SEROGU-364872 format. One record per residue (C-alpha): residue in three letters; x, z, y. Coordinates in steps of 0.25 Angstrom, whole numbers, plus 2048, in hexadecimal, padded with zeros to 3 digits. Layout:
ALAXZY
...
This chain:
MET7B17FA822
ILE7B27FD814
THR7A780580D
VAL7AD80A7FF
ASN7A380E7F2
PHE7A781B7EC
LYS7A181E7DD
ASN79A82D7E2
GLY7938247EE
SER79B8297F9
LYS7A081B803
GLN7AD81A80B
HIS7AF812816
TYR7BD80B81C
THR7C1801825
ASN7CF801822
LEU7D27FA816
VAL7DF7FF812
GLN7D980E815
LEU7CE808809
CYS7D9801800
THR7E0810802
ILE7D38177FD
LEU7D180E7F0
SER7E08107EB
ASP7DC81F7E7
PRO7D881F7DB
ASP7CE82A7DD
ILE7C98247E8
ALA7C88167E1
ASP7C381C7D5
GLU7B681F7DE
PHE7B68107E4
ASP7A780B7E3
GLY7A87FE7EB
ALA7A97FA7F9
HIS7A17F3804
PHE7A97EC810
VAL7A37E3819
GLY7AD7DA81C
VAL7B47D582C
GLU7AB7C982A
LYS79D7CC82B
GLY7977CB81D
TYR7A27CE817
VAL79E7DA80D
ILE7A67E0801
ASN79D7E87F6
THR7A77EC7EB
HIS7A97F47E1
ASP7B97F07DE
GLN7C47F67E6
ASN7CB7EA7E4
GLU7C17E07E6
LEU7BF7E87F4
ILE7CE7E67F8
THR7CC7D77F3
ARG7BF7D57FD
LEU7C67DD808
GLU7D17D5807
GLN7C97C8808
ALA7C17CD815
GLY7CD7CD81C
ALA7D07DD81E
VAL7DD7DE817
LYS7E07D1821
LYS7DB7DB82C
ILE7E67E5826
ARG7F07DB825
GLU7EE7D7833
LYS7EE7E6838
ILE7FC7EA831
SER8017DC837
GLU7FD7E2845
ASN8027F0843
ALA80E7EE838
GLY8127E1838
ASP8117D2835
SER8137CE826
ASP8227CC827
SER8257D882F
LEU81F7E1824
LEU8277DA819
GLY8337DB822
THR8307EA822
THR82C7EA811
ALA83A7E380F
ASP8427EE818
GLY83D7F8810
VAL83C7F2802
GLN84B7F0806
LEU84F7FE80A
LEU8478047FC
LEU84E7F97F6
TYR85C7FC7FD
ALA85A80E7FB
PHE85480D7ED
SER8628057E9
GLN86A8107F0
LEU86381A7EA
THR8638147DC
VAL8718117DD
ALA8748207E1
LEU86B8267D5
ASN87181F7CC
SER8808257CE
ALA87A8337D0
SER87C83D7C8
THR87A8497CE
LEU86E84E7D6
ALA87784F7E4
GLU87A8417E1
VAL86A83D7DF
ARG86A8427ED
ALA87383D7F3
ALA86F82F7ED
SER8608307F5
ALA86A835802
PRO86882880A
HIS85C82780A
ILE85683480B
ASP85483681A
MET84E82881C
ALA84482C80F
ASN841839813
ARG83E834824
PHE83682981E
LEU82F832815
THR82C83A81F
LYS825831828
CYS81D82E81C
GLU81983B819
SER81483E826
GLY80C830828
GLU81682B834
VAL818821828
LYS80E819822
LEU80F811814
THR807807811
PHE80780A804
MET802818807
ALA7F681080C
LYS7F3806804
GLY7F48107F7
VAL8018107EC
ASP7F780C7E3
ASN7F38007EA
VAL8027FD7EE
VAL8067FE7E0
SER7FB7F67DA
ASP7FF7EA7E8
ILE80E7EA7E0
GLU8087EA7D3
GLN7FE7DD7D6
ARG8077D67DF
ALA8147D77D6
THR80B7D47CA
ALA8087C87D1
VAL8167C27D7
SER81B7C47CB
LYS8127BC7C4
VAL8157B27CD
LEU8257B37CB
SER8227B47BE
ALA8197A87BC
């Protein structure tokens, strides 16, 4: 269990790391963060910190992130399966985006703009309906948009530095 302290003196207890990260990604809540206490999976492993980034790093060291990844593998598929699904999604997105871009480039009327989206509107409506109803849950929503964008920025920058070195 992770106990998070807030500046107003209140405390919250979390057993779910994803939930904690999502909570801390909310700027209003993150501004009130005033430390955390965590007793880890190994007896005697304790984290006391007032730094959110240190909290996440220390939780990773405590094996909390590894346990989440194991649960994901058990419930959603191994890394190769997840990578395959990610590749499929990116390819679908690129294909649809390319079709839309080409069609919009030659559109000169509102009817032509609508026609440009026609090949994808049914799929988009079905997908959005499932997301909005909660039938489909997207990982970026669980992690928090700010966390996802930050991860993208950090990883892209790190890879770019390696490629340009």
